[in-house]
TITIVO-75778 format. One record per residue: residue number from 1; x, y, z of N, C-alpha, C in turn. Coordinates in pm, whole numbers, padded with zeros to 5 digits, always signed. Atoms other than C-alpha are relative to their C-alpha. Layout:
# TITIVO-75778
> NUM/X/Y/Z/X/Y/Z/X/Y/Z
...
This chain:
# TITIVO-75778
> 1/-00104/+00001/+00034/-00662/+02985/-01603/-00011/+00056/-00181
> 2/+00048/-00100/+00148/-00687/+03247/-01919/+00040/-00116/-00115
> 3/-00024/+00082/+00093/-00647/+03036/-02256/+00049/-00113/-00023
> 4/-00014/+00123/-00006/-00595/+02722/-02119/-00148/-00064/+00098
> 5/+00127/+00106/-00022/-00854/+02421/-02085/+00054/-00128/+00102
> 6/-00031/+00153/-00057/-00879/+02119/-01837/-00075/-00086/-00062
> 7/+00104/+00096/+00044/-01021/+01810/-01963/+00040/-00141/+00038
> 8/-00038/+00130/-00002/-01010/+01436/-01867/+00064/-00060/-00111
> 9/-00085/+00062/+00073/-00790/+01203/-02031/-00059/-00171/+00023
> 10/+00060/+00137/-00042/-00995/+00856/-02031/+00105/-00078/-00076
> 11/-00122/+00061/+00044/-00823/+00584/-02065/-00029/-00075/-00143
> 12/+00009/+00007/+00179/-00963/+00479/-02457/+00016/+00080/-00079
> 13/-00054/-00074/+00069/-00843/+00747/-02565/+00156/+00023/-00010
> 14/-00152/+00022/+00038/-00523/+00657/-02740/+00093/+00066/-00030
> 15/-00070/-00187/+00017/-00440/+01024/-02864/+00043/+00030/+00090
> 16/-00024/-00039/-00221/-00461/+01143/-02484/+00090/-00074/+00032
> 17/-00102/+00095/-00113/-00284/+00844/-02341/+00134/+00068/-00092
> 18/-00153/-00037/+00075/-00001/+00933/-02605/+00049/+00082/+00035
> 19/-00079/-00144/-00042/+00064/+01248/-02550/+00009/+00051/+00122
> 20/-00033/+00043/-00163/+00034/+01155/-02175/+00103/+00003/+00029
> 21/-00150/+00060/+00000/+00304/+00952/-02219/+00109/+00039/-00038
> 22/-00119/-00079/+00029/+00500/+01176/-02417/+00058/+00128/+00122
> 23/-00028/-00118/-00032/+00436/+01475/-02178/+00135/-00027/+00138
> 24/-00040/+00060/-00110/+00559/+01230/-01870/+00117/-00024/-00048
> 25/-00109/+00001/+00050/+00871/+01108/-02032/+00095/+00108/-00025
> 26/-00025/-00142/+00030/+00961/+01483/-02132/+00062/+00047/+00154
> 27/-00014/-00011/-00171/+00952/+01549/-01745/+00038/-00112/+00113
> 28/-00106/+00132/-00070/+01181/+01212/-01607/-00142/-00051/+00092
> 29/+00101/+00062/-00072/+00826/+01092/-01486/-00053/-00130/-00045
> 30/+00069/+00094/+00028/+00697/+00738/-01477/-00155/+00010/-00031
> 31/+00136/-00001/+00008/+00366/+00669/-01572/-00022/-00136/+00081
> 32/+00042/+00095/-00116/+00188/+00517/-01289/-00088/-00148/-00061
> 33/+00152/+00055/+00065/-00040/+00240/-01406/-00118/-00091/+00109
> 34/+00101/+00019/-00111/-00226/+00223/-01101/-00096/+00118/-00020
> 35/+00092/-00139/+00017/-00469/+00547/-01218/-00143/-00049/-00012
> 36/+00175/-00030/+00031/-00832/+00604/-01187/-00105/+00130/-00103
> 37/+00047/-00157/+00109/-00861/+00956/-01326/+00131/+00070/-00031
> 38/-00102/-00049/+00066/-00643/+01183/-01521/-00064/+00106/-00066
> 39/+00026/-00104/+00054/-00658/+01515/-01657/+00077/+00051/-00057
> 40/-00085/-00100/+00060/-00499/+01740/-01883/-00034/+00122/-00004
> 41/+00008/-00074/-00019/-00442/+02057/-01886/+00065/+00065/-00125
> 42/-00076/-00065/+00130/-00405/+02233/-02295/-00019/+00135/-00030
> 43/+00007/-00087/-00001/-00334/+02504/-02431/-00118/+00049/-00131
> 44/+00058/+00002/+00137/-00514/+02694/-02775/-00011/-00102/-00056
> 45/-00007/+00063/+00118/-00450/+02471/-03000/+00017/-00157/+00086
> 46/+00036/+00087/-00027/-00518/+02192/-02794/+00126/-00087/+00031
> 47/-00117/+00049/-00070/-00145/+02080/-02671/+00010/+00004/+00134
> 48/+00041/+00029/-00109/-00131/+01890/-02381/+00084/+00043/+00083
> 49/-00118/-00076/-00062/+00106/+02113/-02140/+00007/-00038/+00183
> 50/+00002/+00045/-00122/+00033/+01974/-01813/-00131/-00126/+00035
> 51/+00101/+00139/-00034/-00148/+01656/-01644/+00028/-00039/+00154
> 52/-00006/+00040/-00147/-00213/+01511/-01291/-00101/-00104/+00007
> 53/+00106/+00145/-00023/-00387/+01174/-01184/-00059/-00032/+00145
> 54/+00062/+00088/-00115/-00566/+01006/-00908/+00004/-00150/+00013
> 55/+00022/+00167/-00015/-00568/+00617/-00753/-00056/+00053/+00131
> 56/+00042/+00030/-00106/-00796/+00602/-00455/+00028/+00141/+00076
> 57/+00023/-00132/-00054/-00719/+00843/-00221/+00143/+00069/-00017
> 58/-00126/-00038/-00020/-00344/+00939/-00348/+00007/+00125/-00145
> 59/-00073/-00053/+00120/-00198/+01201/-00615/+00041/-00050/-00089
> 60/-00138/+00112/+00033/+00000/+01078/-00867/+00018/+00055/-00156
> 61/-00034/+00005/+00158/+00184/+01135/-01211/-00056/+00211/-00012
> 62/+00025/-00138/+00026/+00162/+01540/-01183/+00138/+00055/-00064
> 63/-00130/-00009/+00112/+00377/+01711/-01462/-00084/+00132/-00057
> 64/+00027/-00142/+00101/+00393/+02093/-01616/+00115/-00024/-00092
> 65/-00105/+00002/+00040/+00588/+02083/-01920/+00078/+00128/+00005
> 66/-00108/-00110/-00030/+00894/+02284/-01861/-00018/+00141/-00111
> 67/+00009/-00124/+00038/+00828/+02551/-02096/-00135/+00074/+00028
> 68/+00070/-00070/-00091/+00531/+02639/-01899/-00029/+00016/+00119
> 69/+00008/+00000/-00152/+00609/+02620/-01574/+00060/+00148/+00022
> 70/+00027/-00128/-00047/+00579/+02910/-01337/-00094/+00131/-00024
> 71/+00140/-00034/+00063/+00254/+02995/-01480/-00115/+00000/+00075
> 72/+00100/+00006/-00131/+00068/+02899/-01165/-00085/-00146/-00051
> 73/+00066/+00098/+00077/-00044/+02580/-01379/+00021/-00084/+00088
> 74/+00023/+00074/-00084/+00042/+02362/-01095/-00093/-00013/+00097
> 75/+00105/-00035/-00064/-00174/+02530/-00880/-00135/-00046/-00047
> 76/+00062/+00015/+00010/-00416/+02468/-01033/-00061/-00134/-00047
> 77/-00010/+00135/-00001/-00377/+02094/-01145/-00044/-00065/+00148
> 78/+00022/+00064/-00095/-00357/+02029/-00776/-00163/+00022/+00081
> 79/+00092/-00046/-00052/-00615/+02214/-00677/-00170/-00084/-00067
> 80/+00094/+00111/+00064/-00851/+02033/-00929/-00007/-00145/+00016
> 81/-00004/+00138/-00029/-00767/+01696/-00820/-00044/-00031/+00144
> 82/+00014/-00020/-00167/-00804/+01767/-00444/-00151/+00046/-00012
> 83/+00147/+00020/-00021/-01164/+01875/-00531/-00107/-00124/-00046
> 84/+00021/+00127/+00024/-01225/+01580/-00745/+00026/-00136/+00083
> 85/-00031/+00167/-00105/-01082/+01341/-00465/-00157/+00035/+00125
> 86/+00113/-00027/-00085/-01353/+01546/-00230/-00115/-00055/-00020
> 87/+00093/+00062/+00119/-01609/+01521/-00462/-00048/-00160/+00027
> 88/+00058/+00133/-00051/-01590/+01151/-00434/+00039/-00072/+00142
> 89/+00048/+00052/-00164/-01561/+01130/-00035/+00155/-00036/+00007
> 90/-00196/+00029/-00084/-01156/+01101/+00014/+00009/+00133/+00065
> 91/-00008/-00130/-00046/-01109/+01357/+00259/+00137/+00010/+00058
> 92/-00105/+00083/-00023/-00791/+01164/+00357/+00088/+00019/-00109
> 93/-00042/+00045/+00128/-00524/+01240/+00068/+00161/-00004/+00031
> 94/-00117/-00007/-00006/-00173/+01118/+00026/+00086/+00040/-00194
> 95/-00100/-00019/+00119/+00130/+01216/-00253/+00115/-00039/+00036
> 96/-00127/-00004/+00006/+00442/+01104/-00289/+00043/+00067/-00119
> 97/-00068/-00041/+00064/+00659/+01305/-00481/+00174/+00042/+00008
> 98/-00163/-00062/+00005/+01027/+01462/-00568/+00004/+00042/+00132
> 99/-00004/-00069/-00114/+01174/+01582/-00277/+00038/+00151/-00006
> 100/+00030/-00105/+00005/+01254/+01872/-00414/-00104/+00089/-00026
> 101/+00167/-00028/+00021/+00878/+01924/-00498/-00084/+00060/+00099
> 102/+00067/+00003/-00110/+00769/+01887/-00160/-00031/+00110/+00060
> 103/+00056/-00124/-00048/+00769/+02247/-00048/-00097/+00074/-00082
> 104/+00131/-00078/+00084/+00510/+02327/-00339/-00092/-00048/+00085
> 105/+00120/+00028/-00054/+00298/+02093/-00176/-00044/+00015/+00154
> 106/+00037/-00013/-00146/+00315/+02214/+00173/-00071/+00137/-00056
> 107/+00040/-00109/-00025/+00194/+02500/+00053/-00199/-00035/-00050
> 108/+00124/+00057/+00064/-00131/+02318/-00062/-00067/-00080/+00129
> 109/+00015/+00100/-00136/-00144/+02191/+00317/+00022/-00132/-00011
> 110/-00014/+00114/-00021/-00005/+01889/+00252/+00164/-00018/+00102
> 111/-00061/-00024/-00063/+00257/+01793/+00531/+00129/-00176/+00007
> 112/-00073/+00112/-00003/+00552/+01543/+00500/-00016/-00136/+00108
> 113/+00022/+00113/-00081/+00539/+01208/+00669/+00166/-00071/+00047
> 114/-00135/+00076/+00026/+00868/+01037/+00542/+00069/+00015/-00120
> 115/-00095/-00075/+00138/+01167/+01144/+00277/+00091/-00149/+00038
> 116/-00094/+00103/+00079/+01372/+00856/+00121/+00113/+00054/-00076
> 117/-00148/-00035/+00081/+01705/+00983/+00011/+00092/-00012/-00013
> 118/-00118/+00100/+00004/+01898/+00699/+00057/+00026/-00125/-00121
> 119/+00053/+00119/+00084/+01816/+00522/-00285/+00094/+00025/-00081
> 120/-00076/-00019/+00105/+02061/+00440/-00491/+00018/-00041/-00133
> 121/+00061/+00055/+00194/+01901/+00268/-00826/-00097/+00053/-00070
> 122/+00096/-00096/+00045/+01679/+00567/-00895/+00053/+00143/+00045
> 123/-00025/-00120/-00007/+01739/+00921/-00968/-00074/+00111/+00125
> 124/+00138/-00126/-00079/+01449/+01083/-00796/-00025/-00044/+00122
> 125/+00009/+00033/-00172/+01434/+01092/-00420/-00145/+00021/+00014
> 126/+00178/+00011/-00063/+01045/+01038/-00245/-00004/+00089/+00114
> 127/+00085/-00056/-00111/+00871/+01258/-00009/-00094/-00037/+00007
> 128/+00159/+00052/-00008/+00573/+01097/+00107/-00082/+00101/+00098
> 129/+00106/-00085/-00018/+00300/+01350/+00213/-00146/-00018/+00012
> 130/+00149/+00032/-00025/-00065/+01367/+00354/-00026/+00155/+00035
> 131/+00054/-00076/-00008/-00312/+01626/+00365/-00070/+00017/+00153
> 132/+00088/-00014/-00110/-00385/+01617/+00768/+00136/+00013/+00054
> 133/-00112/+00005/-00119/-00097/+01756/+01012/+00056/-00085/+00070
> 134/-00028/+00120/-00084/-00135/+01514/+01250/-00021/-00167/-00025
> 135/+00047/+00162/+00060/-00252/+01215/+01046/+00072/-00118/+00070
> 136/-00104/+00141/-00061/+00059/+00981/+01099/+00031/+00033/+00154
> 137/-00005/-00024/-00111/+00113/+01138/+01440/-00102/-00089/+00133
> 138/+00097/+00004/-00079/-00212/+01073/+01593/-00012/-00175/-00029
> 139/+00021/+00086/+00027/-00238/+00706/+01419/+00106/-00083/+00098
> 140/-00098/+00086/-00087/+00091/+00624/+01613/-00011/+00028/+00172
> 141/-00012/-00020/-00158/-00021/+00797/+01970/-00104/-00107/-00017
> 142/+00089/+00066/-00005/-00311/+00568/+01910/+00051/-00176/+00054
> 143/+00002/+00167/+00034/-00129/+00249/+01852/+00071/-00022/+00178
> 144/-00050/+00031/-00119/+00091/+00354/+02182/-00079/-00013/+00132
> 145/+00063/+00001/-00107/-00191/+00300/+02440/-00005/-00206/-00025
> 146/-00024/+00139/-00025/-00108/-00076/+02321/+00125/-00040/-00014
> 147/-00101/+00044/-00023/+00220/-00081/+02391/+00031/-00095/+00129
> 148/-00011/+00129/-00112/+00340/-00415/+02597/+00176/+00042/+00022
> 149/-00177/+00023/-00030/+00698/-00524/+02734/+00056/-00019/-00096
> 150/-00078/-00006/+00108/+00948/-00535/+02511/+00037/-00116/-00106
> 151/-00016/+00115/+00096/+00926/-00887/+02397/-00152/-00023/-00053
> 152/+00128/-00045/+00073/+00672/-00807/+02168/+00057/-00029/-00170
> 153/-00047/+00070/+00124/+00669/-00908/+01807/-00106/+00075/-00130
> 154/+00100/-00062/+00015/+00494/-00768/+01519/-00027/-00090/-00151
> 155/+00015/+00025/+00132/+00323/-00916/+01178/-00102/+00065/-00082
> 156/+00084/-00072/+00053/+00165/-00772/+00889/-00110/-00078/-00113
> 157/+00080/+00085/+00068/-00110/-00948/+00688/-00088/+00049/-00058
> 158/+00099/-00067/+00114/-00358/-00902/+00374/-00110/-00107/+00076
> 159/+00063/+00119/-00071/-00526/-01234/+00492/-00162/-00009/-00136
> 160/+00099/-00020/+00076/-00701/-01270/+00107/-00034/-00084/-00039
> 161/+00037/-00020/-00111/-00807/-01505/+00248/+00098/-00041/+00113
> 162/-00034/+00056/-00111/-00730/-01604/+00617/+00054/-00138/-00034
> 163/-00035/+00208/+00044/-00546/-01982/+00556/+00090/-00052/+00120
> 164/-00111/+00086/-00126/-00340/-02216/+00803/+00075/+00050/-00002
> 165/-00100/-00049/-00023/-00065/-02074/+00646/+00027/+00132/+00101
> 166/-00019/-00033/-00086/-00116/-01801/+00844/-00004/+00021/+00156
> 167/+00010/+00088/-00131/-00232/-01943/+01117/+00115/-00033/+00046
> 168/-00139/+00034/-00036/+00081/-02083/+01136/+00090/+00077/+00055
> 169/-00106/-00128/-00056/+00310/-01784/+01121/-00068/+00069/+00153
> 170/+00017/-00062/-00132/+00095/-01603/+01410/+00033/-00097/+00091
> 171/-00003/+00108/-00111/+00100/-01935/+01616/+00175/+00036/+00039
> 172/-00105/-00016/-00024/+00477/-01937/+01607/+00040/+00151/+00063
> 173/-00076/-00098/-00034/+00549/-01562/+01633/-00077/+00032/+00204
> 174/+00090/+00049/-00148/+00242/-01638/+01985/+00083/-00061/+00111
> 175/-00034/+00132/-00109/+00457/-01915/+02113/+00163/+00078/+00044
> 176/-00142/-00030/-00049/+00804/-01697/+02115/-00010/+00126/+00042
> 177/-00031/-00152/-00002/+00720/-01378/+02180/-00167/+00063/+00157
> 178/+00113/-00056/-00088/+00485/-01212/+02531/-00146/+00032/-00081
> 179/+00106/-00118/+00045/+00259/-00983/+02275/+00057/-00033/-00117
> 180/+00028/-00024/+00138/+00186/-00988/+01886/-00116/+00085/-00038
> 181/+00062/-00066/+00041/+00069/-00733/+01735/-00013/+00006/-00155
> 182/-00014/+00087/+00100/-00080/-00858/+01407/-00070/+00116/-00073
> 183/+00051/-00143/+00088/-00174/-00558/+01123/-00040/-00055/-00102
> 184/+00010/+00063/+00095/-00378/-00652/+00870/-00041/+00132/-00080
> 185/+00038/-00114/+00153/-00415/-00442/+00499/-00150/+00065/+00031
> 186/+00142/-00057/-00062/-00704/-00209/+00582/-00028/+00057/-00134
> 187/+00055/-00043/+00117/-00720/-00077/+00201/-00099/-00112/-00047
> 188/+00094/+00110/+00060/-00977/-00268/-00005/+00053/+00010/-00133
> 189/-00089/+00007/+00125/-00768/-00347/-00306/+00008/-00141/-00050
> 190/-00046/+00166/-00023/-00767/-00726/-00267/-00173/-00038/-00087
> 191/+00148/+00004/+00084/-01066/-00929/-00399/-00087/-00077/+00118
> 192/+00086/+00001/-00119/-01213/-01017/-00035/+00072/+00117/+00032
> 193/+00043/-00170/-00085/-01314/-00668/+00148/+00063/-00038/+00102
> 194/-00069/-00043/-00142/-01143/-00532/+00427/-00089/-00090/+00137
> 195/+00085/+00029/-00103/-01426/-00601/+00649/-00004/-00167/+00033
> 196/+00037/+00168/+00010/-01466/-00999/+00562/+00142/-00022/+00045
> 197/-00127/+00100/-00033/-01085/-01063/+00616/+00036/+00074/+00175
> 198/+00006/-00020/-00121/-01083/-00885/+00902/-00058/-00039/+00079
> 199/+00130/+00082/-00081/-01364/-01084/+01042/+00073/-00173/+00017
> 200/-00014/+00128/-00074/-01190/-01403/+00981/+00171/-00029/+00043
> 201/-00131/+00009/-00096/-00854/-01290/+01096/-00033/-00034/+00138
> 202/+00055/+00034/-00098/-01030/-01243/+01417/-00029/-00134/+00062
> 203/+00053/+00125/-00014/-01228/-01563/+01416/+00128/-00115/+00022
> 204/-00134/+00124/+00041/-00874/-01762/+01323/+00065/+00044/+00109
> 205/-00072/-00073/-00109/-00704/-01592/+01622/-00086/+00019/+00180
> 206/+00025/-00048/-00177/-00951/-01566/+01903/+00032/-00096/+00109
> 207/-00041/+00106/-00127/-00801/-01873/+02121/+00158/+00060/+00035
> 208/-00132/-00059/-00026/-00458/-01665/+02131/+00021/+00120/+00058
> 209/+00047/-00095/-00082/-00465/-01435/+02394/+00107/+00087/-00021
> 210/-00087/-00091/+00003/-00181/-01257/+02357/+00035/+00066/-00165
> 211/-00019/-00080/+00128/-00222/-01131/+01974/-00117/+00134/+00042
> 212/+00090/-00102/-00011/-00386/-00771/+01960/-00001/-00012/-00194
> 213/+00065/-00095/+00114/-00531/-00668/+01591/+00016/+00162/-00019
> 214/-00018/-00196/-00001/-00426/-00320/+01444/-00049/-00034/-00188
> 215/+00052/-00032/+00106/-00563/-00197/+01123/+00136/+00077/-00046
> 216/-00110/-00043/+00067/-00286/-00085/+00867/+00001/+00203/-00005
> 217/+00044/-00153/+00081/-00476/+00270/+00749/+00070/-00030/-00120
> 218/-00098/-00028/+00167/-00286/+00422/+00449/+00138/+00031/+00049
> 219/-00140/-00102/+00001/+00031/+00426/+00627/+00124/-00158/-00018
> 220/-00098/+00082/+00042/+00168/+00060/+00564/-00064/-00102/-00103
> 221/+00046/+00120/+00098/+00155/-00195/+00248/-00120/+00087/-00052
> 222/+00153/-00044/+00053/-00138/+00047/+00104/+00056/+00076/-00186
> 223/-00020/-00037/+00133/-00157/+00192/-00255/+00051/+00107/+00025
> 224/-00055/-00154/-00010/-00074/+00544/-00096/+00154/+00006/-00014
> 225/-00116/+00006/-00022/+00257/+00413/+00045/+00097/-00129/-00118
> 226/-00102/+00163/+00064/+00362/+00067/-00165/-00125/-00034/-00104
> 227/+00095/+00036/+00119/+00149/+00053/-00518/+00061/-00091/-00045
> 228/-00066/+00147/+00049/+00392/-00204/-00644/-00024/-00125/+00058
> 229/+00042/+00144/-00068/+00289/-00471/-00373/-00139/-00054/-00103
> 230/+00164/+00071/+00082/-00085/-00473/-00577/+00066/-00025/-00150
> 231/-00008/+00039/+00152/+00169/-00479/-00897/+00121/-00086/-00016
> 232/-00120/+00074/+00054/+00435/-00647/-01083/+00121/+00096/-00078
> 233/-00100/-00099/+00001/+00654/-00349/-01074/+00118/-00044/-00015
> 234/-00147/-00003/-00003/+01008/-00269/-01185/+00089/-00038/+00093
> 235/-00037/+00007/-00073/+01260/-00364/-00953/+00061/+00111/+00064
> 236/-00056/-00132/-00073/+01411/-00007/-00883/-00158/+00075/+00103
> 237/+00113/-00025/-00023/+01018/+00085/-00854/-00004/-00090/+00135
> 238/-00001/+00017/-00122/+00965/-00165/-00576/+00096/-00001/+00100
> 239/-00109/-00040/-00074/+01309/-00097/-00380/-00068/+00095/+00060
> 240/+00082/-00145/-00070/+01142/+00282/-00354/-00094/-00023/+00090
> 241/+00119/-00026/-00076/+00819/+00183/-00229/+00042/-00076/+00093
> 242/-00040/+00073/-00107/+00969/-00075/+00002/+00057/+00080/+00096
> 243/-00089/-00055/-00086/+01216/+00123/+00178/-00063/+00131/+00078
> 244/+00077/-00115/-00081/+00987/+00400/+00192/-00144/-00060/+00097
> 245/+00091/+00048/-00074/+00696/+00145/+00365/+00104/-00010/+00140
> 246/-00110/+00003/-00152/+00980/+00041/+00585/+00002/+00111/+00086
> 247/-00034/-00133/-00092/+01080/+00373/+00703/-00141/+00025/+00081
> 248/+00153/-00026/-00089/+00703/+00415/+00819/+00001/-00096/+00087
> 249/+00032/+00151/-00081/+00710/+00085/+00946/+00054/-00009/+00129
> 250/-00125/+00028/-00103/+01027/+00142/+01171/-00072/+00090/+00111
> 251/+00099/-00079/-00112/+00808/+00437/+01367/-00099/-00071/+00054
> 252/+00165/+00074/-00014/+00507/+00214/+01382/+00100/-00104/+00158
> 253/-00082/+00111/-00093/+00802/-00059/+01570/+00062/+00069/+00111
> 254/+00002/-00076/-00133/+00934/+00243/+01792/-00101/-00001/+00064
> 255/+00131/-00048/-00051/+00598/+00317/+01877/-00041/-00070/+00101
> 256/+00028/+00093/-00065/+00521/-00002/+01991/+00077/-00132/+00078
> 257/-00155/+00109/-00081/+00876/-00146/+02125/+00022/-00100/-00047
> 258/+00002/+00178/+00069/+00862/-00454/+01929/+00167/-00017/-00068
> 259/-00163/+00036/+00069/+01232/-00634/+01855/-00005/-00116/-00103
> 260/-00001/+00117/+00080/+01103/-00887/+01612/-00116/+00040/-00129
> 261/+00083/+00000/+00041/+00901/-00869/+01296/+00006/-00129/-00093
> 262/+00017/+00135/+00070/+00779/-01209/+01141/-00055/-00003/-00186
> 263/+00043/-00001/+00128/+00748/-01275/+00800/+00042/-00174/-00093
> 264/+00036/+00098/+00043/+00630/-01563/+00576/+00119/-00026/-00147
> 265/-00069/+00000/+00080/+00879/-01704/+00335/-00037/-00010/-00155
> 266/+00043/-00048/+00135/+00828/-01604/-00037/+00018/-00101/-00136
> 267/-00051/+00093/+00117/+00849/-01859/-00320/-00038/+00049/-00131
> 268/+00060/-00048/+00118/+00619/-01697/-00579/+00031/+00100/-00030
> 269/-00013/-00164/+00114/+00647/-01295/-00593/+00137/+00054/+00066
> 270/-00129/-00086/-00023/+00917/-01101/-00643/+00016/+00098/+00073
> 271/+00052/-00199/-00094/+00761/-00779/-00498/+00029/-00039/+00129
> 272/-00059/-00027/-00148/+00757/-00958/-00157/+00107/-00050/+00000
> 273/-00146/+00036/-00013/+01094/-01133/-00222/+00079/+00165/+00065
> 274/-00075/-00170/-00058/+01226/-00741/-00232/-00032/+00047/+00069
> 275/+00011/-00055/-00139/+01066/-00621/+00027/+00014/-00072/+00150
> 276/-00082/+00062/-00103/+01174/-00895/+00243/+00120/+00016/+00044
> 277/-00139/+00030/+00011/+01527/-00883/+00164/+00017/+00148/+00063
> 278/-00079/-00143/-00056/+01511/-00466/+00212/-00046/+00001/+00215
> 279/+00031/-00041/-00138/+01351/-00523/+00561/+00128/-00074/+00118
> 280/-00143/+00049/-00065/+01669/-00777/+00637/+00091/+00065/+00057
> 281/-00142/-00071/+00013/+01901/-00539/+00544/-00016/+00132/+00113
> 282/+00035/-00114/-00070/+01704/-00220/+00741/-00038/-00003/+00106
> 283/+00047/+00011/-00132/+01519/-00332/+01036/+00077/-00012/+00145
> 284/-00083/+00052/-00128/+01798/-00455/+01267/+00076/+00176/+00023
> 285/-00070/-00155/-00058/+01926/-00045/+01272/-00064/+00019/+00080
> 286/+00077/-00002/-00120/+01676/+00009/+01480/-00027/-00108/+00070
> 287/+00003/+00115/-00113/+01707/-00335/+01714/-00125/-00085/-00063
> 288/+00125/+00101/+00055/+01402/-00508/+01492/+00080/-00113/-00045
> 289/-00076/+00105/+00074/+01512/-00844/+01370/-00136/-00058/-00121
> 290/+00084/+00074/+00081/+01347/-00976/+01069/-00018/-00143/-00005
> 291/+00028/+00123/+00007/+01225/-01341/+01109/-00060/-00072/-00125
> 292/+00097/+00098/+00105/+01169/-01595/+00798/-00033/-00087/+00019
> 293/+00030/+00074/-00031/+00948/-01810/+00845/-00060/-00160/-00112
> 294/+00027/+00116/+00084/+00922/-02151/+00612/-00157/+00003/-00044
> 295/+00134/+00022/+00060/+00569/-02180/+00423/-00044/-00090/+00065
> 296/+00080/+00082/-00046/+00338/-02400/+00571/-00043/-00086/-00172
> 297/+00045/+00076/+00137/+00243/-02706/+00285/-00108/-00109/+00077
> 298/+00098/+00143/+00001/-00026/-03002/+00268/+00028/-00061/-00095
> 299/-00025/+00123/+00120/+00012/-03293/+00050/+00114/+00067/-00096
> 300/-00098/-00038/+00075/+00352/-03135/-00079/-00062/+00142/-00079
> 301/+00030/-00118/+00103/+00176/-02828/-00197/+00002/+00131/+00125
> 302/-00020/-00144/-00111/+00243/-02488/-00028/-00131/+00082/-00016
> 303/+00123/-00032/-00028/-00064/-02330/+00138/+00035/+00161/-00063
> 304/-00001/-00191/+00073/-00099/-01966/-00062/-00137/+00045/+00001
> 305/+00121/-00063/+00000/-00403/-01735/-00008/-00032/+00020/-00195
> 306/+00010/-00055/+00129/-00369/-01665/-00407/-00060/-00205/-00051
> 307/+00054/+00099/+00021/-00437/-02065/-00446/-00143/-00016/+00040
> 308/+00101/+00032/-00046/-00729/-02043/-00212/-00098/+00062/-00091
> 309/+00056/-00119/+00100/-00841/-01767/-00448/-00057/-00048/-00107
> 310/+00005/+00107/+00133/-00825/-02001/-00735/-00113/-00082/+00029
> 311/+00105/+00100/-00072/-01058/-02245/-00542/-00143/+00049/+00022
> 312/+00158/-00011/-00030/-01338/-02002/-00479/-00044/+00047/-00153
> 313/+00038/-00002/+00134/-01316/-01884/-00832/-00049/-00120/-00075
> 314/+00063/+00164/+00072/-01368/-02249/-00986/-00095/-00023/+00062
> 315/+00113/+00039/-00074/-01655/-02274/-00710/+00004/-00148/+00048
> 316/-00035/+00104/-00067/-01475/-02570/-00571/+00021/+00012/+00151
> 317/+00030/-00095/-00107/-01599/-02471/-00213/+00045/-00155/+00101
> 318/+00009/+00079/-00084/-01551/-02812/-00056/+00198/-00043/+00008
> 319/-00148/+00056/-00008/-01134/-02859/-00132/+00023/+00115/+00036
> 320/-00072/-00090/-00022/-01080/-02485/+00016/+00047/-00031/+00181
> 321/-00021/+00019/-00101/-01104/-02660/+00351/+00130/-00041/+00066
> 322/-00148/+00065/+00003/-00750/-02841/+00323/+00074/+00128/+00026
> 323/-00095/-00123/-00003/-00604/-02499/+00338/-00010/+00115/+00114
> 324/+00008/-00117/-00172/-00751/-02272/+00594/-00091/-00056/+00120
> 325/+00083/+00036/-00086/-00899/-02311/+00927/-00159/+00011/+00009
> 326/+00175/+00006/+00010/-01276/-02423/+01002/-00053/+00147/+00001
> 327/+00070/-00112/+00014/-01368/-02059/+01082/-00036/+00081/-00101
> 328/-00038/-00103/+00128/-01222/-01916/+00778/-00091/-00115/-00102
> 329/+00076/+00119/+00116/-01388/-02249/+00559/-00177/+00065/+00067
> 330/+00143/-00034/-00065/-01748/-02164/+00768/-00075/+00145/-00042
> 331/+00059/-00098/+00034/-01735/-01805/+00706/-00001/+00006/-00155
> 332/-00019/-00005/+00157/-01645/-01837/+00299/-00132/-00050/-00020
> 333/+00100/+00071/-00005/-01936/-02080/+00322/-00137/+00090/+00008
> 334/+00119/-00085/-00034/-02171/-01820/+00453/-00033/+00129/-00074
> 335/-00018/-00106/+00099/-02065/-01558/+00221/-00057/-00012/-00149
> 336/-00015/+00037/+00174/-02271/-01603/-00101/+00026/+00089/-00082
> 337/-00119/-00076/+00102/-02092/-01345/-00278/+00099/-00089/-00089
> 338/-00132/+00071/+00049/-01801/-01591/-00315/-00047/-00102/-00090
> 339/+00027/+00129/+00136/-01981/-01857/-00483/-00037/+00047/-00137
> 340/+00053/-00066/+00110/-02078/-01608/-00744/+00134/-00001/-00113
> 341/-00113/-00044/+00082/-01742/-01563/-00824/+00135/-00110/-00063
């Protein structure tokens, strides 16, 4: 770009961050608080005229000052961000963007997976895209091999870590359905890595023969689809992300032929409550009911993964035994680094 300079805007660059916020505000884009790389495009006077960011395997907060649009700057931003992602090993990329800019991203090899155009409480409609033409289709195809009869249910869990509450929810679903598909959030955005969470879930459900385990990949409750699951976002943002996540889930539900989705009652998280409410409203449209199960308690205290993490952090390993299956307790004791946190 003749006359323009690309430079990283670092987290500790107070002036650069202030200019970034001004630019995004002018272009009616909210600054995502979950970013791990941000770049800026500057003119000869070092005025910020465009920007783009990344988090994990997503592209975010891409904007060009309206006075400089049509000069090919957006092409350079996306090219730069894609190259940056490739250099750090992220080849499967996602972007959610305004519907009116989705066509632009298609020119860069991104394909629309889902579109949300019935959001009443925010102005911008959302298009969710990936840079693999058949990425989501292939994911659904792989799931279809596990389709059973129609008396099937779904549970999606983070299991950070796997508790007696998680086990109770799975047992309930397993007793009421011929098959239960349990998806574990694959993204490593939690205290406990995915591989360990998956192992605890597998060990904790090994006796339930009608339970099938799946990975969510980036298509359910991930930072690509639902970043506000990991943050305390504003209500309208959470609603938008929840509707997008549920839209993708509906395709998964159709593929597996499930009729129920089980969730635990949520007395603590506003984000999860909003998400559950959206499911209660949306899932019946495709013949899937949302079954909310009361949370399990012990000695009058609700069992929660967050409380177990507190005990881990405080090195109170012996107290964890009351809140997790024996398999989880043994696993946690065997992993040295938990004792260091």
